[in-house]
Each structure stands twice: as structure tokens, then as C-alpha cells.
C-alpha positions, 0 to 999 in steps of 0.5 A, a space after each residue: 316739402 309740406 308744412 311741418 315742425 321746425 329744424 330745432 324740433 327735429 333734434 328734440 325728437 329724433 333721438 327718441 324717434 330713431 330708437 322708437 317710433 321710426 321702427 313702427 314697421 319692424 315688428 321683430 325689432 319692437 318685440 325684441 326691444 319694448 318701446 318704453 325700455 329702448 335706449 342707446 344702451 340697448 341699441 347699437 350693439 349688433 349688425 342687426 341694430 344698424 341694419 334696422 336703423 338704415 332700413 328706416 332711411 328708406 322712408 325718405 324716398 317718394 311714394 306715389 307722388 303722382 299728383 305732383 304732375 299738377 305742378 307743371 303744365 301736364 295736368 290739373 286735378 280732377 279732385 278739385 279740393 286736392 289741388 295745392 297752392 303751388 299748382 295755382 302759382 301761389 308760393 306761400 312760405 307758410 306752406 313749406 317745411 323741411 324738418 322731415 328731411 332733416 330728421 332723416 339727415 340726422 339719422 344718417 349722420 348718427 348711423 355713420 357715427 355709430 357704425 364706426 364704434 361697432 364690431 362689424 365685418 368690412 363687408 357689413 360696414 361698407 354696405 351700411 355706410 353706402 346706404 347711409 351716404 346715399 340717403 344723406 346725398 339724396 336728401 340734400 339733393 332734394 333740398 338744394 333743388 327746392 330751396 337752393 342754399 340750405 343748412 349743411 349738417 354732417 354730424 349729429 348736433 346738440 340742441 345748442 348747435 342747431 340754434 346757430 345754423 345758417 344756410 350753406 351755399 348751394 354749390 358747397 352742398 352739391 359738392 358734398 352730395 357728389 362725395 356721398 354718392 361716390 362713397 355709396 357707389 364704391 361701397 354698395 353691391 351691384 345686386 343684393 341677395 333675395 332677402 334684401 331685395 329693394 335695397 339701394 344698389 350700385 346702379 341706383 346710386 349711379 343713376 341718382 348721382 346722374 339725376 343730380 348732375 343733370 339738374 345742375 347741367 353738370 353734363 360730364 358727370 351726368 353722362 359718365 354716371 349714366 354710361 356706367 349704369 348702362 355698362 353694368 348690364 343689369 338693366 333693360 327696357 321693359 318690352 324692349 322689342 316692342 311686342 305691344 306690352 309697354 302699357 304693362 310697365 305701369 301695372 302690378 305685373 311689371 313689379 321687379 322687372 329689369 327696367 326698375 332701378 330703384 323702387 319703393 316696395 309695397 305688398 298687399 295687404 300689409 303695406 298698401 296704397 290707394 292709387 287707382 281708387 284715387 286716380 280713376 275717373 268718377 265714380 269708380 274712383 275719385 277723379 285723379 289727374 286730368 291731362 292738359 291739351 298741352 300734354 296731349 299735343 306733345 305726342 308726335 304723330 306715328 311717323 315721328 312728326 310733331 303735330 304742328 309740323 306741315 309733314 304731320 298726318 295729325 287730324 285735329 278732328 280725330 286727334 288720337 288716330 295715327 299718334 305715338 302709342 304712348 298717348 293712348 297709354 297715358 290719356 283716357 278719352 271720349 269713346 274708350 271703355 275702361 272697367 266696363 264704363 264707356 267714357 263720355 266727356 261732352 258737357 251734357 247730362 247724357 254723358 253721366 258722371 264722366 262728362 265735363 261739369 257733370 260731377 264734382 270730380 269730373 274732368 276739367 280738361 276733357 281727358 282723364 289719366 289712364 297710365 295707372 289704371 291697371 285693368 286687373 284691379 277693381 278700382 272700387 275694392 283693391 284699388 284702395 288697397 294696392 300692392 304695386 311698387 312705386 318706381 323712383 328710377 327706371 332705366 329709360 331715365 338713364 338712357 335719356 340722361 345719357 342722350 341729353 348730356 352727350 348731345 350737350 357735350 358732343 352735338 349730334 353724337 351717334 351714341 346720343 341718338 342711339 340712347 334716345 332711340 332705344 326709348 322710342 323703338 320700344 313703342 314703335 316710334 321711328 328713330 331720330 336721325 341726322 342723315 335724311 332731311 326729308 323725314 320728320 325725324 331729322 335733327 340737323 342741329 344740336 338744338 333740334 336734337 335737344 328739343 326732341 330729347 326734351 319732348 321725349 322726357 315729357 311723353 315718356 314720363 308723363 304724369 309720373 309725379 314731379 318729374 316735369 316740374 323739375 325739368 321745366 325749371 332746369 331747362 329754363 322754360 318754366 316761366 314760358 309754359 306755366 304762364 301760357 294759357 292752360 287749356 282742355 279739348 275743343 268742343 262745340 254745342 249745337 241745337 239738336 231736336 233729337 237730343 236726349 232728355 236732359 241735354 237741353 236740346 243740344 248736341 256736342 261736337 268734340 274737337 271742334 270749336 273753342 278750347 276749354 279755358 282753365 285757371 292755369 298757373 303762374 311763375 316768376 323768375 324767383 320761383 325757380 327756388 321755393 321759399 324757405 319755410 316760414 316756420 324755420 325762419 320763425 325759429 331761427 332768424 339767421 335763415 334768410 328768406 329766398 329773394 322774391 318772397 
């Protein structure tokens, strides 16, 4: 929700945008209708016209929002200038906007109005309506999650109507969101044909409805919708039998796999992004995300014990040994070699560009992210022109949604254990269980299992965009974790007469001593909701600001 123009301005621009610039990626359409001649008289005539309008709605989906991980306790930014105010605990109403979202809502409303006037087959109508309803529901969900009560508009309005808009209570908007998702689920196919691969499916609509329900602790709906996705038989975990290929899930080779329920498609060289160029350590890339010590410590030991447990085999002086294999997938640490570079993080000149404080974009925590570093891609060339899809929903989310909701409704239910354990088994982690209290995986109470499921969300989806920032809000722990000290690894510098030239006669012992202290974040109770964009209030004083801002 970046700074953007006002809601009223959307209604000035969207009629033209829908019919012109919003189709900039559809060359066949623009060839058929020259921009300067396009009007409603030449549009909304054929099924193809409506399909083109619906296709533009897909642009509202997030694309490579990995950096939003810095808005949680999981990471800080190695690219220091790229860290936004929110990651520092500054919630400035001037920094937010929602006109882009309302532009897509108006477009969805216009589509839903126009297709009723068109000569369409029942099948075509249902698919068009289903997609438009999905995107309207999805966009309103993201708005109420961020801002609470927001203006609810379900028809294309005139400019005079926009000026009198007020905020609609969040619960009313949420009910409308659920209604739209239900229509989408009823109308959309389980699968599309090859030519329409990537469009919203029935399973994607169910999964997104489950996500929205889970955010508001609507446990029954979240559980029911997740179960429906599971029962479709269309999806499965990538490398579900644990053959050691989990790390590939985040590389291009996995695009199109059965774990991915909803993805934003890219294809080099026509539609690309620069994820690895941005996220790779300096100077093969620009620096990217730096995992915090808190995230590193969240990964259990290989026996399934939290590393703070007395039963843990964790060795703080050798912290990456005998750990959940997902730790190595996510975190690039000292001594590892990637793209021909051996990572050294000691704050000494001999460490080179990857050492703490040895480069402007060097790690602030002593760690680099590794999740997105596909070894088949050269970070200095194709890393800036990648075609990897961005996954919006994957099947692991559905399983954890079911596990969390089921445990809230039926504490310690066997099916909740089974769902979370499917996610754990595919990386070789032992099952959580409630039968043997001598094992570190024992969950004897509802809260025991709840906390382990929460941690599973964190380690399974580590560094995957904004997931964590919303989880800590819905669990009510944001105030605790964002106000806690942000730290990096521990190290100690000692005198060494044999130190390399330039190191000032010092040697670094990693994982011993005091931790790196980071600036951290800040969170107060009212930050559960973001501030209403000041630009919107300036245009329409009837939009009252959220409390605390």
C-alpha cells in the first residue's frame, strides 16, 4: 500500500485505463483497437473483450514482495537504503495509499455490470464472473486486513458519488468478501485448459477464502475451506517423500509443480524480474535480506526439539549442525560457498565484501538469505532478468491452515497432527505427537500444539514476503516480538599476531560473545491497523483516521 493518488482520482482515470493503458501487455488487443480510438462503443462486444478486461485484474496480485519480510522479526535489509519506515516502526499516514486497489475494485465492478449485458454462453459468463468476484474479494480482504473499516463499493460509481463515501465497518466488508469468494468457488473450474494456465481455479478461491477466514479467527470456515482444497486431489507437497529436493521448491525448476495453487507467471525474456540480482550477497548482487538471530533460532534441532529445550542437541558454537534442514535452505552463513564465493562474515578486511561492515550492503546480522538463490542462475546476468513465477499460495499453507483451525476447534485432533506433520515429513523432521511425553515432539495440550504450529508457519514460510508480519498480528504477538531486541550472530575479536594484513592484528571467533545489536522496530497496540492514507483524508474528510495516528 504505497503512496498513491486519491480515490476520487481513480474514478477519473479508471474508465480510460480500463479501455487503454491497463492492457499494455496485451499486444494483440492493442493491435486490434488503437489506443486513440478505443471507447466503450468499440468495447464490451465480444467474449474476448471481457476476457481481456478480466485478465488485467491479475495485476493486483503481489509479485516478488519478498522484502516485506523486514516488516516482521525475521529479517532486516542488507540494502540499507531500501528499508522502509514501517520496518523501523514508523507508521506515517503520508506513506500509505489505496487508489491502486480501488482502481481494480472499480474494474471488477464494471466487468460484473457489463457482462450481464453481453451475449455470452453460460460457461463463459460463470468463468468471467468467478474471476471478477475473486479479485474483488481478494482486494477487499487485503484492504480490511491493513486498514480495518474501508469504503465498500460494489458498482461503478460516478464522480459525484465518490465524494460522499465513508468507511464501511470491517465486519460488513468481510461478509461481502466471503460472499464473493463463494460465488467464485461455485463458478470457477478445478482446472483450466493449457491456453489459460495460471488463471484462478476453484482450489485457489477456496484457499484464499481460507486465508481470509484464518486471519479473523473464523476457524470453522478456515478449516472447511482448507479441507475442501485437500479433498480436491489436485495438489501435493513438492518432494513429499523427502528425497532431498526441498530446496528446489524455490528455484525455477519447480515452476508449475503441484504444490503451487496460485502463482503469478513470469517468462523470460518477455516478462521478467530481478530477484536474485537484488537478493544475492554483495557484490554478486545487491545484498538482499539478512535473517535475524530470532529467525535462525526458530528452527528446531534435528530431533524436533526447540533449541532452548533441555533435550536439544543444539550446540551454540556450531549452530548449523543437527538442525531442521530448512535452516540451511533459508540461511547462507559463514563458511558456505555460493556462486563460487566462500562466505566470510567476520568484521575484518580479510572477509572481503561479505564481511560485517566491509561493504555498504554487507550483512547487518551475520547472515544472508539463501532461499531464493537458484544455483542455475548467474546473479550478475540472468539474475536481473529472471522468469521464475511468484507463488501466492502453495499447498503447505492449506495444510497449516487446516492444522491450526482444527486444533482451535478440536484440541489435539489427530487430523491436525497429520496435516502439520505432512509439512514436517517432507524435510525429514519428526512428527509432532501426543502419545510419548519422553520425546521432544510431545504436545500434551492444545496450547503446546498451537505454539508448534505457529512455529511451523514461521520456518516453512520464512522470508516469503509479508506472511510473518500478518501472522504476528493475527496471533496477537506483534507487540512482543517487534519490541524485543533485534539481534544478529555473536562474535568475539581477539588479538592474533598472525592476523592477515589489514585486520588490525585481530582474529574473529564466531558464535561466541555478545550478539550484534540492531536498530530493530517498534509496535504499539494501534499499529494492528495501518493508518488511513493521508492523501485520501485530504480529499475526503469524511474518511476518519484510525485511532492512534
